[in-house]
N, C-alpha and C positions, 0 to 999 in steps of 0.2 A: 542742127545749126552748129556750126563748132565755134571754139572758143576764140578768142581773142588769144594769138602767140603770145608769150612772154607775160603772160598776166600775172599777175603776183600772187602766190599762193598765201593767206594768212589763214592759221590755225590758231585753237584755243591753248595756249600754255597749260592750262588746268586739264585739257585733255591729254595733252604731251605728258604732264605728268602721271598721268594715268593709266592710259594703253601702252606710252611710247611715242616718241618723236617722229620716227617713221612710220607708223600707222596712225598716228594725227595729221600728217600730212595727207595719206592715203585718204582719208575719211573725208577731207575737206576739198577735195579733187574730185571723189566720186559724188560727193554733195553738190559739186559743180556740173557735175555733168548730169546728174537729175536734173539740173534745172533748165538744162540747153538739152535734153533729148526727149524722146515721144517716152511715155509713161502707158505700162499696161498694169492694172490691177490683176491681181490673180490671188486667189487664196487668202485674201486680206491683205497681202501684202502690194504695194507698187513697184513693181518690174522694170529695171530702165536696160536697154540693150544699148552697148558702144564698140566700136570696132574697134580689135585690140590695138591697129598702129594709132588710132588716134588719141586712143588714153599713153600710149606709149608716150606719144609727140608732149603729151603735157606735162609729162613727168621723164627728161630725157636723160636725169641723172641717175635713172635706174634702167635695169634690166627685167627680160621675161620672168627670171627665176627670183629677182630682187619682189616686184609685184606678186610673184604666186602667193613666196614667203610672209609677203605681207597680209595678202587675202587671207592665209590660210590661219594666220594669228586674230586678226579679225571675226572668221566665222568661229575659231574656238570659245573666244569670247562672248560669241553670241550676239556680236551686233552687227553682221552680214551673213546675208543668205546669197549663196550662189547657184546658180541655173543653169546646168549642162554643165561642160569640160572644165579643166582650170584655164588659165589663162593664156592665150595665146595670140602673139602681135599677129598672124595672119589669118586669123579666125575673128569669132563676135562676142565679145565679155557679156553676162547677163547676170544683175545683181537687183537684190531690194535688202532694204536697211530693216532691220526687225525693229520696228516701230514700238516695239512694246517695252525693249531694255534699251536701246539705242541713245546716247549721251548726248548734249547741245553742243553745237560747234558755232563760234563765233555769234553772230547777234540773229543766225536762223537756226533756232533750235529744231535738231529731226525728230526729237518726240520727249519724252519725258526726261530729265536729267540724273546721271550715277552720277553716284560720288567717288565710285572706286569701280574700275573694269572686273575686276572679281565678282561684283554683284548684278553683272547681267546677266545672270543665267538663275539669279536669285527669286523665286516666287514671293507671292504678294506678303507671304507669311511670314518674313523675316528673311534676315542675313545671313548669308551662308558663311561659318566661321572660317578662318585657318588651318590647315592642320600640318603636321610633320610629316615626312616621309615615313611611310609605311612600310616594313620590312618584306609584305606581299605586294607590292605596288605595281600594278599593271595598266600599261598605256590601255585605253579603249579601244574597240575597233573604227569610231570615228573618227579618232586620230591616226590611226595607221592610215585610214584613207586619207587623209589630209595631207601627210607625207608621201602617199602614192601620188597624189597632184601634183607635188612638188618635182616628182621625179625620185624619192628614195623607195628602194626596194625595200619590201616587209621583213628580207631575212636579215639587211644591216641594220633596219629600224630595232628588229630584235635583240641584234648582238650588242647595242647599247644600253638596254635595260639594267642588266646585273652593274657595270659601273655607275650609271646613272642615281639607281637606287642607293648603291654604297658610298656614293661620295654624298648625298644628301641626306643622308642616314645620319654618319660622321659630325654634319654641321647642324644636325637639329633645329631647322630654318622653317619655320610654318610658312606655307603658302597658300593663298586661293585657290590656285590653279597649278597644279603639277601637268597635266595635259598642255598646257601652254609651256611653261618651262622646257618641258620633252621635245615638242615640237623644235624650238629655239634649238636645244642645245644640238636634236639629232642633225637637222639640217647643216649646222656649223660643221660637225663630224664630216657629214656628205661631202661639203665643200671642200673640204682639205682633203678627201679621199681620193676626189674627181682629179683635184689640182696637183695630189701627185703621184697618180695614176698617168695624168697626161704629160708631167715631166721623163716617168718612167718610157712612155712612148716614142719622147723624145731624142733617145739613147740611142744612136747606132755608133755601129764600127767603123773605122777610118778606113776610107776605100784609096786605091793606087793613084785613083783621079784627084785625091783631096787636095784642097787650097786654101788659104786663108781669106776670109771676106775683105771685100774692099773696105770695109771698117776696122777690120785688124790690121790692116796694111796702115791705113790712113794713123792710126795711134801708132804703131809703133816708127810708121818714116815721117811722118807731119810733124806731129806731136812728142814722140820717140828720140828723133833726131839719128835714129839708125839707120846706117844705108841701105838703099832697097835691092843691092846685090850680095849685101850679107845677109839679109832677108830672105832672098829667093835660095841662096845655097843651105840655109838651114832646113828649110820645107823636107828635100828627100829624105833626110837622117832622122827628122819627127817624124815621116809616115810610117818609115820601115821601122822604127823602135815600136809606134802604137800597134801596127799590124801583127809585129811578130805577141805583144804581149795579148792580144785577143780582147782589150778593154772594149766597153762601151760608155759612150758620154753624149751629152748634149752642149758639151761646151768646148768644144775642140776649137774653137778660134781663141779662148781664154786661157788653155793648156799651152797653147804655141806663142801667146805673148811674152806667156811669162818665163818657157821657155826660150826666146831672143833673146829678151831682156836681158834674163842671166848670164847667156854667152857673151852678150854686147858688153857686160863689164869687165868681164876677164878679157876680152880681147882688148878693149881702149887699155886695158892695166898691161898688157904683152907688148901693144906698141908702142907705147908710152917711152919703155925703157930702151926705145933702138932708137933713135934719132940719127946716126951718120950712117949714109950709102957706103957700103965696103961688097968687094967682089966673096964669093962662097969660098972656103978654105976648107982643106982637107979634115978638118978635125973639128969641125961644125956642127953642135950638138942643138935641138930644138931647147927654148926656155923651159923649165916646168910649166908654166903655167900655162903651155901649150897643150901637155897632157891632163890638164886639169878642166881645160873645154871642151878635149875630145870624150874626158870620161861624162860629161854634162851630156855631151852629143850622143852617148852610149855607143863608142867605137873605142873596140880593143887597142892598150895600148901597145900590144905585141905587135898588131898588125900596121901602126904608126912606126912603129922602132924599122921594121922589116923594110920599109920604104926609105929611110934615111941614105943608102950609099946608094940608091941608085939616084935618089936627089941630089944628093951631093955631087956626085958624076956629070947627071947633065950640066948644073949652071955651073962647074966649074969649066965644064968646056965652050959653053955659053958665054962667059965673060962678063954677064952682066951684074950690077952692083945695086942693091936694096937697101933700104932704111932698117924692112925686117923682114928677116927672112923665115922667121920662127912664124910672120903670119901668112907669109907664101907657103910655109910647108903646111901649115894647117889649113888653108885652100886645099893642095892637093890630094891629103888624107879623106877630106870629108868626100870627094869627088872619087876619088879611088874605094874607098868604103862603102859609098852606094852601088859602084859596080860591081865591086865584090858583092855584097848580098842580093842584089838582082840575078848577078848570076847563077846564085845558089837556087833559085827557083825556076831556073830553065833546064828542061830534061834535054838531054841524048836523044837520039834514033833508038840507041841501047838500052833505055831508060834509066841511066844513070846521070845524074846530075853534075852540070858543070858548076866550076865554084869550090871543088877540092883544091883546086891551084888557082893562083892568080894568073891568067891571059893578060891581063891589060897593063902592062906596066909603060911608064913613059914614053920609050922606044917603039914599042908595038902599035902606037896609033896617032894621027895626027899631034903635032906639038902644039898647034893653037888651039885644040880642042882639051888637051891636057891641062895647060899651063898657063891660058889666055890671061893676058893680066884684068885684073877686076880694080874699078877705082877705090874698094876698102880695103884690098891687100897690097896697096903700093907704097 
C-alpha cells in the first residue's frame, strides 16, 4: 500500500534536537513506511522492505547519497538496523528499528524514549559519559563499513584521521560519539573532493571549431548591447590565443564574455572620438587606443604597423569617406592576423611552414572579402 502523495511530514522537535533535523525527518518517514508496508519478524526485530524509488518519492528533496548518509547516521547511533546492501533507487531497502533503544516519534512511540542520541547504544547499567578526543583515537571497522556504503573508499577515510584527531584535540570538546562525528566529516570531505574532481574533468582545451554558446551570445548581444558582427570578429583571435597557450578550462564562455566586453569598451571610446566622415589622407595614423585594443586581442603591434601603408594606399585610391578610419583599420588587422596565424600552421609539401612572410595583402585577394563593410565598423 502506497502513501498519499504530498502528505505532510510531522516530526518531533525534541527528536530533531537530539538526532538532528534531517535524521528526525527520515525516522518519521521510515515509521510511516513501517505502518504501510508488510512487516516480517526476524531475530526479535520487525523488518520492513520498501522499494527505493517509493522511498525517494516520499522525500524528493533528497538524493540517493543524502538518504544513504542519514541511514548511516541513524545506524551508527543504534536507532536503525539495515538488512542487505546500501540504499539504492533501483533496488529494495530493508530496515528495522532497534526497539530496545529507538526514541519516540510524535504520538506513535517506536519504543522506549531516549533523552539523548548518544544513549541509544548504552546498556541498562548506566549512561555513557562524553569523552574528549584521545590522541590514539581510531574509527572502528563498523564505521569504515558505513562509509564504504556511502561510496567512500577506505583509503580516503583513513587519510582524514590525523587531521580529524588533531582538530578536535586542539578544541578539547567532549562528545558522546566520535564515530558519528567522523562519519559526517569524512562524508562532507568526500563530497567536496568528488565535486572538485568533476570540475577538473570538465576542463578541456579550446578547439579550432570552438564557438561561444547561445547563452553567451545572448548575454553579449541582447543584454550587453554589443554588435553581433563585433562579437563574431572576436572569436578567431580568442581561439588562436588560447590554443597557443595550451590552457584547459571549463569556463570558456565566461572568458570570452569578459574578453569581448573589455574590447567593446575600448572600441566605443575610439569610435566616439571621430564623428565626421572624411577621406583617407597620406599621413593618416590610427589612434593610440587602436593598439590598446589590439594588445587585448594579443595581436602584435609591429604586425599592425606594417599594414598601415597598404591600408592607406587602398583607401586613397578608393576615395570613400569614413567616420572612423581607426575602427576600419582595427577590423582589417584582426582579419589579417587570423589569416597570418592560420597560415603558419599549414606546412608546404617540402615540410616548411607557410607564414614566414605574409602572402595575403589587400590586393592579393578579393577586396570584398578583405574589407567588406560591417555595421559595427561604419
